[in-house]
N, CA, C, O and the ligand as a Tripos MOL2 file, in Angstrom:
@<TRIPOS>MOLECULE
protein
  321   319    81     0     0
PROTEIN
NO_CHARGES

@<TRIPOS>ATOM
      1 N          66.8900   93.5210   97.5830 N.3       1 MET1
      2 CA         68.0630   93.7020   98.4530 C.3       1 MET1
      3 C          67.9860   92.7680   99.6560 C.2       1 MET1
      4 O          66.9050   92.3060  100.0210 O.2       1 MET1
      5 N          69.1250   92.4920  100.2640 N.am      2 PHE2
      6 CA         69.2240   91.7140  101.4830 C.3       2 PHE2
      7 C          68.6520   90.3090  101.3530 C.2       2 PHE2
      8 O          68.1650   89.7460  102.3330 O.2       2 PHE2
      9 N          68.7050   89.7430  100.1610 N.am      3 GLY3
     10 CA         68.2440   88.3710   99.9750 C.3       3 GLY3
     11 C          66.7670   88.1870  100.2660 C.2       3 GLY3
     12 O          66.3500   87.1170  100.7100 O.2       3 GLY3
     13 N          65.9590   89.2370  100.0160 N.am      4 GLU4
     14 CA         64.5400   89.1420  100.3540 C.3       4 GLU4
     15 C          63.7320   88.4000   99.3000 C.2       4 GLU4
     16 O          62.8030   87.6620   99.6290 O.2       4 GLU4
     17 N          64.0880   88.5960   98.0220 N.am      5 ILE5
     18 CA         63.3500   87.9210   96.9390 C.3       5 ILE5
     19 C          64.3340   86.9930   96.2220 C.2       5 ILE5
     20 O          64.9980   87.3940   95.2660 O.2       5 ILE5
     21 N          64.4150   85.7580   96.6950 N.am      6 LEU6
     22 CA         65.3780   84.8110   96.1290 C.3       6 LEU6
     23 C          64.8320   84.1620   94.8730 C.2       6 LEU6
     24 O          63.7200   83.6360   94.8610 O.2       6 LEU6
     25 N          65.6430   84.2070   93.7990 N.am      7 LYS7
     26 CA         65.2380   83.5930   92.5420 C.3       7 LYS7
     27 C          66.3030   82.5930   92.1280 C.2       7 LYS7
     28 O          67.4860   82.8060   92.3940 O.2       7 LYS7
     29 N          65.8980   81.4930   91.4760 N.am      8 PRO8
     30 CA         66.8800   80.5210   91.0340 C.3       8 PRO8
     31 C          67.7550   81.0790   89.9220 C.2       8 PRO8
     32 O          67.2520   81.6120   88.9330 O.2       8 PRO8
     33 N          69.0680   80.9540   90.0930 N.am      9 VAL9
     34 CA         70.0320   81.4240   89.1160 C.3       9 VAL9
     35 C          71.0570   80.3120   88.9150 C.2       9 VAL9
     36 O          71.4270   79.6300   89.8710 O.2       9 VAL9
     37 N          71.5200   80.1250   87.6710 N.am     10 ALA10
     38 CA         72.5490   79.1230   87.4110 C.3      10 ALA10
     39 C          73.8370   79.8070   86.9910 C.2      10 ALA10
     40 O          73.8260   80.6920   86.1360 O.2      10 ALA10
     41 N          74.9360   79.4020   87.5860 N.am     11 VAL11
     42 CA         76.2580   79.9480   87.2500 C.3      11 VAL11
     43 C          77.1160   78.7850   86.7670 C.2      11 VAL11
     44 O          77.1480   77.7210   87.3860 O.2      11 VAL11
     45 N          77.8210   79.0060   85.6350 N.am     12 GLN12
     46 CA         78.6200   77.9360   85.0600 C.3      12 GLN12
     47 C          80.0570   77.9540   85.5820 C.2      12 GLN12
     48 O          80.7070   78.9990   85.6100 O.2      12 GLN12
     49 N          80.5380   76.7900   85.9920 N.am     13 CYS13
     50 CA         81.9280   76.6530   86.4210 C.3      13 CYS13
     51 C          82.8240   76.7600   85.1940 C.2      13 CYS13
     52 O          82.5590   76.1270   84.1710 O.2      13 CYS13
     53 N          83.9090   77.5770   85.2950 N.am     14 VAL14
     54 CA         84.7860   77.7810   84.1410 C.3      14 VAL14
     55 C          85.6890   76.5790   83.8800 C.2      14 VAL14
     56 O          86.2760   76.4710   82.8040 O.2      14 VAL14
     57 N          85.8050   75.6820   84.8460 N.am     15 VAL15
     58 CA         86.6760   74.5200   84.7070 C.3      15 VAL15
     59 C          85.9170   73.3190   84.1470 C.2      15 VAL15
     60 O          86.2720   72.7970   83.0900 O.2      15 VAL15
     61 N          84.8710   72.8810   84.8530 N.am     16 CYS16
     62 CA         84.1640   71.6530   84.4390 C.3      16 CYS16
     63 C          82.9230   71.9540   83.6100 C.2      16 CYS16
     64 O          82.2780   71.0360   83.1040 O.2      16 CYS16
     65 N          82.5820   73.2410   83.4670 N.am     17 ARG17
     66 CA         81.4240   73.6760   82.6600 C.3      17 ARG17
     67 C          80.0910   73.2100   83.2230 C.2      17 ARG17
     68 O          79.0740   73.2410   82.5290 O.2      17 ARG17
     69 N          80.0930   72.7820   84.4660 N.am     18 THR18
     70 CA         78.8460   72.3820   85.1120 C.3      18 THR18
     71 C          78.0790   73.6450   85.5240 C.2      18 THR18
     72 O          78.6620   74.6140   86.0100 O.2      18 THR18
     73 N          76.7690   73.6070   85.3180 N.am     19 TRP19
     74 CA         75.9260   74.7160   85.7640 C.3      19 TRP19
     75 C          75.5180   74.4650   87.2010 C.2      19 TRP19
     76 O          74.9410   73.4220   87.5070 O.2      19 TRP19
     77 N          75.8090   75.4030   88.0860 N.am     20 ILE20
     78 CA         75.4770   75.2860   89.4900 C.3      20 ILE20
     79 C          74.2680   76.1930   89.7620 C.2      20 ILE20
     80 O          74.3170   77.4000   89.5270 O.2      20 ILE20
     81 N          73.1980   75.5920   90.2570 N.am     21 ALA21
     82 CA         72.0010   76.3730   90.5540 C.3      21 ALA21
     83 C          72.0260   76.8660   91.9930 C.2      21 ALA21
     84 O          72.4280   76.1400   92.9020 O.2      21 ALA21
     85 N          71.6000   78.0840   92.1870 N.am     22 MET22
     86 CA         71.4970   78.6330   93.5400 C.3      22 MET22
     87 C          70.3560   79.6440   93.5370 C.2      22 MET22
     88 O          69.8610   80.0340   92.4790 O.2      22 MET22
     89 N          69.9500   80.0580   94.7140 N.am     23 ARG23
     90 CA         68.9010   81.0610   94.8030 C.3      23 ARG23
     91 C          69.5040   82.3350   95.3780 C.2      23 ARG23
     92 O          70.1440   82.3250   96.4290 O.2      23 ARG23
     93 N          69.2810   83.4330   94.6580 N.am     24 LEU24
     94 CA         69.7740   84.7050   95.1630 C.3      24 LEU24
     95 C          68.8510   85.8430   94.7490 C.2      24 LEU24
     96 O          67.9900   85.6970   93.8810 O.2      24 LEU24
     97 N          69.0630   86.9710   95.3970 N.am     25 ASP25
     98 CA         68.2490   88.1580   95.1310 C.3      25 ASP25
     99 C          68.8640   88.9150   93.9450 C.2      25 ASP25
    100 O          70.0410   89.2740   93.9670 O.2      25 ASP25
    101 N          68.0420   89.1530   92.9060 N.am     26 GLU26
    102 CA         68.5610   89.7860   91.6890 C.3      26 GLU26
    103 C          69.1070   91.1930   91.9500 C.2      26 GLU26
    104 O          70.0320   91.6380   91.2710 O.2      26 GLU26
    105 N          68.5370   91.8820   92.9240 N.am     27 GLU27
    106 CA         69.0530   93.2190   93.2600 C.3      27 GLU27
    107 C          70.4600   93.1140   93.8660 C.2      27 GLU27
    108 O          71.3190   93.9630   93.6280 O.2      27 GLU27
    109 N          70.6740   92.0520   94.6530 N.am     28 ASP28
    110 CA         72.0050   91.8290   95.2270 C.3      28 ASP28
    111 C          73.0000   91.4930   94.1150 C.2      28 ASP28
    112 O          74.1560   91.9140   94.1420 O.2      28 ASP28
    113 N          72.5150   90.7180   93.1320 N.am     29 LEU29
    114 CA         73.3680   90.3590   91.9980 C.3      29 LEU29
    115 C          73.7430   91.6140   91.2090 C.2      29 LEU29
    116 O          74.8800   91.7520   90.7570 O.2      29 LEU29
    117 N          72.7820   92.5270   91.0470 N.am     30 ALA30
    118 CA         73.0490   93.7820   90.3390 C.3      30 ALA30
    119 C          74.0930   94.6060   91.0970 C.2      30 ALA30
    120 O          74.9610   95.2290   90.4860 O.2      30 ALA30
    121 N          74.0040   94.6060   92.4220 N.am     31 CYS31
    122 CA         74.9960   95.3100   93.2610 C.3      31 CYS31
    123 C          76.3740   94.7260   93.0320 C.2      31 CYS31
    124 O          77.3530   95.4500   92.8520 O.2      31 CYS31
    125 N          76.4360   93.3990   93.0430 N.am     32 HIS32
    126 CA         77.7310   92.7260   92.8490 C.3      32 HIS32
    127 C          78.3030   93.0780   91.4810 C.2      32 HIS32
    128 O          79.4950   93.3610   91.3590 O.2      32 HIS32
    129 N          77.4570   93.0610   90.4480 N.am     33 ARG33
    130 CA         77.9420   93.3610   89.0900 C.3      33 ARG33
    131 C          78.3820   94.8190   88.9860 C.2      33 ARG33
    132 O          79.1950   95.1630   88.1280 O.2      33 ARG33
    133 N          77.8530   95.6710   89.8510 N.am     34 ALA34
    134 CA         78.2420   97.0880   89.8490 C.3      34 ALA34
    135 C          79.5230   97.2970   90.6250 C.2      34 ALA34
    136 O          80.0350   98.4150   90.6950 O.2      34 ALA34
    137 N          80.0520   96.2160   91.2170 N.am     35 GLY35
    138 CA         81.3500   96.3370   91.8660 C.3      35 GLY35
    139 C          81.3830   96.0440   93.3540 C.2      35 GLY35
    140 O          82.4440   96.0980   93.9760 O.2      35 GLY35
    141 N          80.2230   95.7330   93.9340 N.am     36 VAL36
    142 CA         80.1930   95.4150   95.3690 C.3      36 VAL36
    143 C          80.7360   94.0000   95.5850 C.2      36 VAL36
    144 O          80.3780   93.0760   94.8550 O.2      36 VAL36
    145 N          81.5880   93.8380   96.5750 N.am     37 LEU37
    146 CA         82.1710   92.5340   96.8610 C.3      37 LEU37
    147 C          81.0840   91.4880   97.1580 C.2      37 LEU37
    148 O          80.0480   91.7890   97.7510 O.2      37 LEU37
    149 N          81.3600   90.2540   96.7250 N.am     38 VAL38
    150 CA         80.4260   89.1530   96.9350 C.3      38 VAL38
    151 C          80.0350   89.0210   98.4120 C.2      38 VAL38
    152 O          78.8660   88.8310   98.7490 O.2      38 VAL38
    153 N          81.0500   89.1280   99.2820 N.am     39 GLN39
    154 CA         80.8110   88.9370  100.7150 C.3      39 GLN39
    155 C          79.8820   90.0070  101.2760 C.2      39 GLN39
    156 O          79.2410   89.8070  102.3080 O.2      39 GLN39
    157 N          79.8140   91.1540  100.5810 N.am     40 VAL40
    158 CA         78.9880   92.2650  101.0580 C.3      40 VAL40
    159 C          77.6370   92.2730  100.3320 C.2      40 VAL40
    160 O          76.6010   92.5540  100.9340 O.2      40 VAL40
    161 N          77.6620   91.9620   99.0310 N.am     41 ALA41
    162 CA         76.4410   92.0590   98.2260 C.3      41 ALA41
    163 C          75.3850   91.0140   98.6150 C.2      41 ALA41
    164 O          74.1980   91.3260   98.7090 O.2      41 ALA41
    165 N          75.8320   89.7800   98.8390 N.am     42 PHE42
    166 CA         74.8730   88.7020   99.1080 C.3      42 PHE42
    167 C          74.7240   88.4320  100.5960 C.2      42 PHE42
    168 O          75.0640   87.3570  101.0900 O.2      42 PHE42
    169 N          74.2050   89.4340  101.3000 N.am     43 THR43
    170 CA         73.9770   89.2720  102.7390 C.3      43 THR43
    171 C          72.5410   89.6690  103.0540 C.2      43 THR43
    172 O          71.9070   90.4180  102.3100 O.2      43 THR43
    173 N          72.0400   89.1470  104.1790 N.am     44 ASP44
    174 CA         70.6930   89.5190  104.5970 C.3      44 ASP44
    175 C          70.7610   90.8260  105.3980 C.2      44 ASP44
    176 O          71.8180   91.4450  105.5160 O.2      44 ASP44
    177 N          69.6190   91.2240  105.9390 N.am     45 GLN45
    178 CA         69.5620   92.5160  106.6310 C.3      45 GLN45
    179 C          70.4650   92.5740  107.8610 C.2      45 GLN45
    180 O          70.8590   93.6560  108.2980 O.2      45 GLN45
    181 N          70.7930   91.4010  108.4210 N.am     46 ALA46
    182 CA         71.6750   91.3530  109.5790 C.3      46 ALA46
    183 C          73.1380   91.3480  109.1540 C.2      46 ALA46
    184 O          74.0340   91.3270  109.9980 O.2      46 ALA46
    185 N          73.3840   91.3680  107.8220 N.am     47 GLY47
    186 CA         74.7520   91.3690  107.3290 C.3      47 GLY47
    187 C          75.3550   89.9860  107.2390 C.2      47 GLY47
    188 O          76.5670   89.8430  107.0720 O.2      47 GLY47
    189 N          74.5030   88.9420  107.3520 N.am     48 VAL48
    190 CA         74.9850   87.5640  107.3040 C.3      48 VAL48
    191 C          74.9120   87.0570  105.8640 C.2      48 VAL48
    192 O          73.8470   87.1280  105.2500 O.2      48 VAL48
    193 N          76.0150   86.5470  105.3090 N.am     49 PRO49
    194 CA         75.9970   86.0370  103.9340 C.3      49 PRO49
    195 C          74.9860   84.8940  103.7960 C.2      49 PRO49
    196 O          74.9460   83.9880  104.6280 O.2      49 PRO49
    197 N          74.1720   84.9480  102.7390 N.am     50 TYR50
    198 CA         73.1960   83.8640  102.5580 C.3      50 TYR50
    199 C          73.6230   82.8700  101.4830 C.2      50 TYR50
    200 O          72.9280   81.8820  101.2450 O.2      50 TYR50
    201 N          74.7540   83.1220  100.8330 N.am     51 LEU51
    202 CA         75.3130   82.1160   99.9200 C.3      51 LEU51
    203 C          76.3910   81.3660  100.6800 C.2      51 LEU51
    204 O          77.0880   81.9460  101.5130 O.2      51 LEU51
    205 N          76.5320   80.0630  100.3940 N.am     52 ASN52
    206 CA         77.6000   79.3350  101.0680 C.3      52 ASN52
    207 C          78.9400   79.6230  100.3880 C.2      52 ASN52
    208 O          78.9900   80.2700   99.3420 O.2      52 ASN52
    209 N          80.0150   79.1390  100.9910 N.am     53 ALA53
    210 CA         81.3600   79.4550  100.5040 C.3      53 ALA53
    211 C          81.5500   79.0120   99.0550 C.2      53 ALA53
    212 O          82.1780   79.7160   98.2640 O.2      53 ALA53
    213 N          81.0080   77.8480   98.7110 N.am     54 GLY54
    214 CA         81.1510   77.3380   97.3530 C.3      54 GLY54
    215 C          80.4260   78.2050   96.3370 C.2      54 GLY54
    216 O          80.9220   78.4480   95.2370 O.2      54 GLY54
    217 N          79.2390   78.6690   96.7280 N.am     55 GLU55
    218 CA         78.4560   79.5350   95.8380 C.3      55 GLU55
    219 C          79.1470   80.8800   95.6540 C.2      55 GLU55
    220 O          79.1670   81.4280   94.5520 O.2      55 GLU55
    221 N          79.7110   81.4080   96.7350 N.am     56 ARG56
    222 CA         80.4170   82.6890   96.6390 C.3      56 ARG56
    223 C          81.6470   82.5520   95.7450 C.2      56 ARG56
    224 O          81.9740   83.4600   94.9810 O.2      56 ARG56
    225 N          82.3240   81.4070   95.8460 N.am     57 GLU57
    226 CA         83.5370   81.1860   95.0560 C.3      57 GLU57
    227 C          83.2240   81.2170   93.5560 C.2      57 GLU57
    228 O          84.0550   81.6530   92.7590 O.2      57 GLU57
    229 N          82.0490   80.7640   93.1770 N.am     58 LEU58
    230 CA         81.6570   80.8040   91.7640 C.3      58 LEU58
    231 C          81.6120   82.2260   91.2400 C.2      58 LEU58
    232 O          81.9100   82.4750   90.0710 O.2      58 LEU58
    233 N          81.2390   83.1620   92.1070 N.am     59 PHE59
    234 CA         81.1990   84.5650   91.6840 C.3      59 PHE59
    235 C          82.5850   85.1930   91.7450 C.2      59 PHE59
    236 O          82.9130   86.0700   90.9460 O.2      59 PHE59
    237 N          83.4000   84.7380   92.7020 N.am     60 ILE60
    238 CA         84.7400   85.3260   92.8840 C.3      60 ILE60
    239 C          85.7040   84.8150   91.8130 C.2      60 ILE60
    240 O          86.3700   85.6060   91.1450 O.2      60 ILE60
    241 N          85.7760   83.4930   91.6510 N.am     61 SER61
    242 CA         86.7890   82.9230   90.7440 C.3      61 SER61
    243 C          86.1830   82.1780   89.5690 C.2      61 SER61
    244 O          86.8910   81.8390   88.6210 O.2      61 SER61
    245 N          84.8610   81.9140   89.6170 N.am     62 GLY62
    246 CA         84.2210   81.1770   88.5270 C.3      62 GLY62
    247 C          84.4350   79.6800   88.6180 C.2      62 GLY62
    248 O          84.1330   78.9450   87.6780 O.2      62 GLY62
    249 N          84.9620   79.2230   89.7650 N.am     63 VAL63
    250 CA         85.2760   77.8100   89.9300 C.3      63 VAL63
    251 C          84.3320   77.1860   90.9710 C.2      63 VAL63
    252 O          84.0960   77.7740   92.0270 O.2      63 VAL63
    253 N          83.7950   76.0000   90.6710 N.am     64 CYS64
    254 CA         82.8620   75.3690   91.5820 C.3      64 CYS64
    255 C          83.5860   74.6360   92.7120 C.2      64 CYS64
    256 O          84.8080   74.4810   92.6980 O.2      64 CYS64
    257 N          82.8070   74.1970   93.6740 N.am     65 ASN65
    258 CA         83.3100   73.4940   94.8440 C.3      65 ASN65
    259 C          84.1020   72.2410   94.4920 C.2      65 ASN65
    260 O          85.0910   71.9180   95.1490 O.2      65 ASN65
    261 N          83.6610   71.5390   93.4510 N.am     66 GLU66
    262 CA         84.2990   70.2830   93.0380 C.3      66 GLU66
    263 C          85.6880   70.5370   92.4510 C.2      66 GLU66
    264 O          86.6210   69.7700   92.6900 O.2      66 GLU66
    265 N          85.8160   71.6140   91.6850 N.am     67 CYS67
    266 CA         87.0690   71.8900   90.9810 C.3      67 CYS67
    267 C          88.0710   72.6440   91.8330 C.2      67 CYS67
    268 O          89.2730   72.5900   91.5740 O.2      67 CYS67
    269 N          87.5910   73.3440   92.8410 N.am     68 TRP68
    270 CA         88.4790   74.1900   93.6310 C.3      68 TRP68
    271 C          89.6790   73.4330   94.1910 C.2      68 TRP68
    272 O          90.7940   73.9420   94.0800 O.2      68 TRP68
    273 N          89.5220   72.2390   94.7910 N.am     69 PRO69
    274 CA         90.6950   71.5150   95.3230 C.3      69 PRO69
    275 C          91.7180   71.1920   94.2370 C.2      69 PRO69
    276 O          92.9100   71.0970   94.5260 O.2      69 PRO69
    277 N          91.2680   71.0210   92.9850 N.am     70 LEU70
    278 CA         92.1880   70.6960   91.8900 C.3      70 LEU70
    279 C          93.0780   71.8760   91.5530 C.2      70 LEU70
    280 O          94.1960   71.6990   91.0700 O.2      70 LEU70
    281 N          92.5830   73.0890   91.8070 N.am     71 LEU71
    282 CA         93.3310   74.3000   91.4650 C.3      71 LEU71
    283 C          94.1660   74.8040   92.6410 C.2      71 LEU71
    284 O          95.0270   75.6710   92.4880 O.2      71 LEU71
    285 N          93.8940   74.2500   93.7960 N.am     72 CYS72
    286 CA         94.6060   74.6890   94.9950 C.3      72 CYS72
    287 C          96.0810   74.3130   94.8860 C.2      72 CYS72
    288 O          96.3940   73.1610   94.5830 O.2      72 CYS72
    289 N          97.0030   75.2610   95.1280 N.am     73 PRO73
    290 CA         98.4470   74.9710   94.9990 C.3      73 PRO73
    291 C          98.9050   73.7710   95.8120 C.2      73 PRO73
    292 O          99.7850   73.0290   95.3770 O.2      73 PRO73
    293 N          98.3220   73.5700   96.9830 N.am     74 ALA74
    294 CA         98.7600   72.4720   97.8420 C.3      74 ALA74
    295 C          98.4960   71.1160   97.1870 C.2      74 ALA74
    296 O          99.3030   70.1940   97.3090 O.2      74 ALA74
    297 N          97.3620   71.0000   96.4920 N.am     75 SER75
    298 CA         97.0490   69.7060   95.9030 C.3      75 SER75
    299 C          97.6640   69.5490   94.5170 C.2      75 SER75
    300 O          97.7270   68.4360   93.9960 O.2      75 SER75
    301 N          98.1240   70.6600   93.9040 N.am     76 GLN76
    302 CA         98.7550   70.5440   92.5900 C.3      76 GLN76
    303 C         100.0570   69.7400   92.6610 C.2      76 GLN76
    304 O         100.4550   69.1020   91.6870 O.2      76 GLN76
    305 N         100.7080   69.7790   93.8120 N.am     77 LEU77
    306 CA        101.9590   69.0630   93.9760 C.3      77 LEU77
    307 C         101.7940   67.5530   93.7450 C.2      77 LEU77
    308 O         102.7170   66.8660   93.3050 O.2      77 LEU77
    309 N         100.6160   67.0760   94.0490 N.am     78 GLU78
    310 CA        100.3520   65.6560   93.9080 C.3      78 GLU78
    311 C         100.3650   65.2140   92.4400 C.2      78 GLU78
    312 O         100.4460   64.0200   92.1500 O.2      78 GLU78
    313 N         100.2870   66.1660   91.5280 N.am     79 TYR79
    314 CA        100.2160   65.8020   90.1090 C.3      79 TYR79
    315 C         101.5880   65.8240   89.4440 C.2      79 TYR79
    316 O         101.7250   65.4360   88.2830 O.2      79 TYR79
    317 N         102.6110   66.2810   90.1840 N.am     80 ASP80
    318 CA        103.9480   66.3340   89.6010 C.3      80 ASP80
    319 C         104.5510   64.9350   89.4420 C.2      80 ASP80
    320 O         105.6770   64.7980   88.9640 O.2      80 ASP80
    321 ZN         83.7460   72.7960   88.3110 Zn       81 ZN81
@<TRIPOS>BOND
     1     1     2 1
     2     2     3 1
     3     3     4 2
     4     3     5 am
     5     5     6 1
     6     6     7 1
     7     7     8 2
     8     7     9 am
     9     9    10 1
    10    10    11 1
    11    11    12 2
    12    11    13 am
    13    13    14 1
    14    14    15 1
    15    15    16 2
    16    15    17 am
    17    17    18 1
    18    18    19 1
    19    19    20 2
    20    19    21 am
    21    21    22 1
    22    22    23 1
    23    23    24 2
    24    23    25 am
    25    25    26 1
    26    26    27 1
    27    27    28 2
    28    27    29 am
    29    29    30 1
    30    30    31 1
    31    31    32 2
    32    31    33 am
    33    33    34 1
    34    34    35 1
    35    35    36 2
    36    35    37 am
    37    37    38 1
    38    38    39 1
    39    39    40 2
    40    39    41 am
    41    41    42 1
    42    42    43 1
    43    43    44 2
    44    43    45 am
    45    45    46 1
    46    46    47 1
    47    47    48 2
    48    47    49 am
    49    49    50 1
    50    50    51 1
    51    51    52 2
    52    51    53 am
    53    53    54 1
    54    54    55 1
    55    55    56 2
    56    55    57 am
    57    57    58 1
    58    58    59 1
    59    59    60 2
    60    59    61 am
    61    61    62 1
    62    62    63 1
    63    63    64 2
    64    63    65 am
    65    65    66 1
    66    66    67 1
    67    67    68 2
    68    67    69 am
    69    69    70 1
    70    70    71 1
    71    71    72 2
    72    71    73 am
    73    73    74 1
    74    74    75 1
    75    75    76 2
    76    75    77 am
    77    77    78 1
    78    78    79 1
    79    79    80 2
    80    79    81 am
    81    81    82 1
    82    82    83 1
    83    83    84 2
    84    83    85 am
    85    85    86 1
    86    86    87 1
    87    87    88 2
    88    87    89 am
    89    89    90 1
    90    90    91 1
    91    91    92 2
    92    91    93 am
    93    93    94 1
    94    94    95 1
    95    95    96 2
    96    95    97 am
    97    97    98 1
    98    98    99 1
    99    99   100 2
   100    99   101 am
   101   101   102 1
   102   102   103 1
   103   103   104 2
   104   103   105 am
   105   105   106 1
   106   106   107 1
   107   107   108 2
   108   107   109 am
   109   109   110 1
   110   110   111 1
   111   111   112 2
   112   111   113 am
   113   113   114 1
   114   114   115 1
   115   115   116 2
   116   115   117 am
   117   117   118 1
   118   118   119 1
   119   119   120 2
   120   119   121 am
   121   121   122 1
   122   122   123 1
   123   123   124 2
   124   123   125 am
   125   125   126 1
   126   126   127 1
   127   127   128 2
   128   127   129 am
   129   129   130 1
   130   130   131 1
   131   131   132 2
   132   131   133 am
   133   133   134 1
   134   134   135 1
   135   135   136 2
   136   135   137 am
   137   137   138 1
   138   138   139 1
   139   139   140 2
   140   139   141 am
   141   141   142 1
   142   142   143 1
   143   143   144 2
   144   143   145 am
   145   145   146 1
   146   146   147 1
   147   147   148 2
   148   147   149 am
   149   149   150 1
   150   150   151 1
   151   151   152 2
   152   151   153 am
   153   153   154 1
   154   154   155 1
   155   155   156 2
   156   155   157 am
   157   157   158 1
   158   158   159 1
   159   159   160 2
   160   159   161 am
   161   161   162 1
   162   162   163 1
   163   163   164 2
   164   163   165 am
   165   165   166 1
   166   166   167 1
   167   167   168 2
   168   167   169 am
   169   169   170 1
   170   170   171 1
   171   171   172 2
   172   171   173 am
   173   173   174 1
   174   174   175 1
   175   175   176 2
   176   175   177 am
   177   177   178 1
   178   178   179 1
   179   179   180 2
   180   179   181 am
   181   181   182 1
   182   182   183 1
   183   183   184 2
   184   183   185 am
   185   185   186 1
   186   186   187 1
   187   187   188 2
   188   187   189 am
   189   189   190 1
   190   190   191 1
   191   191   192 2
   192   191   193 am
   193   193   194 1
   194   194   195 1
   195   195   196 2
   196   195   197 am
   197   197   198 1
   198   198   199 1
   199   199   200 2
   200   199   201 am
   201   201   202 1
   202   202   203 1
   203   203   204 2
   204   203   205 am
   205   205   206 1
   206   206   207 1
   207   207   208 2
   208   207   209 am
   209   209   210 1
   210   210   211 1
   211   211   212 2
   212   211   213 am
   213   213   214 1
   214   214   215 1
   215   215   216 2
   216   215   217 am
   217   217   218 1
   218   218   219 1
   219   219   220 2
   220   219   221 am
   221   221   222 1
   222   222   223 1
   223   223   224 2
   224   223   225 am
   225   225   226 1
   226   226   227 1
   227   227   228 2
   228   227   229 am
   229   229   230 1
   230   230   231 1
   231   231   232 2
   232   231   233 am
   233   233   234 1
   234   234   235 1
   235   235   236 2
   236   235   237 am
   237   237   238 1
   238   238   239 1
   239   239   240 2
   240   239   241 am
   241   241   242 1
   242   242   243 1
   243   243   244 2
   244   243   245 am
   245   245   246 1
   246   246   247 1
   247   247   248 2
   248   247   249 am
   249   249   250 1
   250   250   251 1
   251   251   252 2
   252   251   253 am
   253   253   254 1
   254   254   255 1
   255   255   256 2
   256   255   257 am
   257   257   258 1
   258   258   259 1
   259   259   260 2
   260   259   261 am
   261   261   262 1
   262   262   263 1
   263   263   264 2
   264   263   265 am
   265   265   266 1
   266   266   267 1
   267   267   268 2
   268   267   269 am
   269   269   270 1
   270   270   271 1
   271   271   272 2
   272   271   273 am
   273   273   274 1
   274   274   275 1
   275   275   276 2
   276   275   277 am
   277   277   278 1
   278   278   279 1
   279   279   280 2
   280   279   281 am
   281   281   282 1
   282   282   283 1
   283   283   284 2
   284   283   285 am
   285   285   286 1
   286   286   287 1
   287   287   288 2
   288   287   289 am
   289   289   290 1
   290   290   291 1
   291   291   292 2
   292   291   293 am
   293   293   294 1
   294   294   295 1
   295   295   296 2
   296   295   297 am
   297   297   298 1
   298   298   299 1
   299   299   300 2
   300   299   301 am
   301   301   302 1
   302   302   303 1
   303   303   304 2
   304   303   305 am
   305   305   306 1
   306   306   307 1
   307   307   308 2
   308   307   309 am
   309   309   310 1
   310   310   311 1
   311   311   312 2
   312   311   313 am
   313   313   314 1
   314   314   315 1
   315   315   316 2
   316   315   317 am
   317   317   318 1
   318   318   319 1
   319   319   320 2
@<TRIPOS>SUBSTRUCTURE
     1 MET1         2 RESIDUE 1 A MET
     2 PHE2         6 RESIDUE 1 A PHE
     3 GLY3        10 RESIDUE 1 A GLY
     4 GLU4        14 RESIDUE 1 A GLU
     5 ILE5        18 RESIDUE 1 A ILE
     6 LEU6        22 RESIDUE 1 A LEU
     7 LYS7        26 RESIDUE 1 A LYS
     8 PRO8        30 RESIDUE 1 A PRO
     9 VAL9        34 RESIDUE 1 A VAL
    10 ALA10       38 RESIDUE 1 A ALA
    11 VAL11       42 RESIDUE 1 A VAL
    12 GLN12       46 RESIDUE 1 A GLN
    13 CYS13       50 RESIDUE 1 A CYS
    14 VAL14       54 RESIDUE 1 A VAL
    15 VAL15       58 RESIDUE 1 A VAL
    16 CYS16       62 RESIDUE 1 A CYS
    17 ARG17       66 RESIDUE 1 A ARG
    18 THR18       70 RESIDUE 1 A THR
    19 TRP19       74 RESIDUE 1 A TRP
    20 ILE20       78 RESIDUE 1 A ILE
    21 ALA21       82 RESIDUE 1 A ALA
    22 MET22       86 RESIDUE 1 A MET
    23 ARG23       90 RESIDUE 1 A ARG
    24 LEU24       94 RESIDUE 1 A LEU
    25 ASP25       98 RESIDUE 1 A ASP
    26 GLU26      102 RESIDUE 1 A GLU
    27 GLU27      106 RESIDUE 1 A GLU
    28 ASP28      110 RESIDUE 1 A ASP
    29 LEU29      114 RESIDUE 1 A LEU
    30 ALA30      118 RESIDUE 1 A ALA
    31 CYS31      122 RESIDUE 1 A CYS
    32 HIS32      126 RESIDUE 1 A HIS
    33 ARG33      130 RESIDUE 1 A ARG
    34 ALA34      134 RESIDUE 1 A ALA
    35 GLY35      138 RESIDUE 1 A GLY
    36 VAL36      142 RESIDUE 1 A VAL
    37 LEU37      146 RESIDUE 1 A LEU
    38 VAL38      150 RESIDUE 1 A VAL
    39 GLN39      154 RESIDUE 1 A GLN
    40 VAL40      158 RESIDUE 1 A VAL
    41 ALA41      162 RESIDUE 1 A ALA
    42 PHE42      166 RESIDUE 1 A PHE
    43 THR43      170 RESIDUE 1 A THR
    44 ASP44      174 RESIDUE 1 A ASP
    45 GLN45      178 RESIDUE 1 A GLN
    46 ALA46      182 RESIDUE 1 A ALA
    47 GLY47      186 RESIDUE 1 A GLY
    48 VAL48      190 RESIDUE 1 A VAL
    49 PRO49      194 RESIDUE 1 A PRO
    50 TYR50      198 RESIDUE 1 A TYR
    51 LEU51      202 RESIDUE 1 A LEU
    52 ASN52      206 RESIDUE 1 A ASN
    53 ALA53      210 RESIDUE 1 A ALA
    54 GLY54      214 RESIDUE 1 A GLY
    55 GLU55      218 RESIDUE 1 A GLU
    56 ARG56      222 RESIDUE 1 A ARG
    57 GLU57      226 RESIDUE 1 A GLU
    58 LEU58      230 RESIDUE 1 A LEU
    59 PHE59      234 RESIDUE 1 A PHE
    60 ILE60      238 RESIDUE 1 A ILE
    61 SER61      242 RESIDUE 1 A SER
    62 GLY62      246 RESIDUE 1 A GLY
    63 VAL63      250 RESIDUE 1 A VAL
    64 CYS64      254 RESIDUE 1 A CYS
    65 ASN65      258 RESIDUE 1 A ASN
    66 GLU66      262 RESIDUE 1 A GLU
    67 CYS67      266 RESIDUE 1 A CYS
    68 TRP68      270 RESIDUE 1 A TRP
    69 PRO69      274 RESIDUE 1 A PRO
    70 LEU70      278 RESIDUE 1 A LEU
    71 LEU71      282 RESIDUE 1 A LEU
    72 CYS72      286 RESIDUE 1 A CYS
    73 PRO73      290 RESIDUE 1 A PRO
    74 ALA74      294 RESIDUE 1 A ALA
    75 SER75      298 RESIDUE 1 A SER
    76 GLN76      302 RESIDUE 1 A GLN
    77 LEU77      306 RESIDUE 1 A LEU
    78 GLU78      310 RESIDUE 1 A GLU
    79 TYR79      314 RESIDUE 1 A TYR
    80 ASP80      318 RESIDUE 1 A ASP
    81 ZN81       321 GROUP 0 **** ****
């Protein structure tokens, strides 16, 4: 819990299929899978998130930092 025992974990982006490696606490991951919000599950004892925004997005939407701007409605207009 609280990001105390960080282990390397790889999460695959659903868009580009790239595996993104990060370090997180498996107990926190279990909490998240049980339904706890990412912003709450992956925090240290002070309640500060220890995953960066891009890493959290992989758990929320399954999309990596590189692909996120491509899916953003504002940038989709550029492809019309
Ligand atoms: Zn991607």
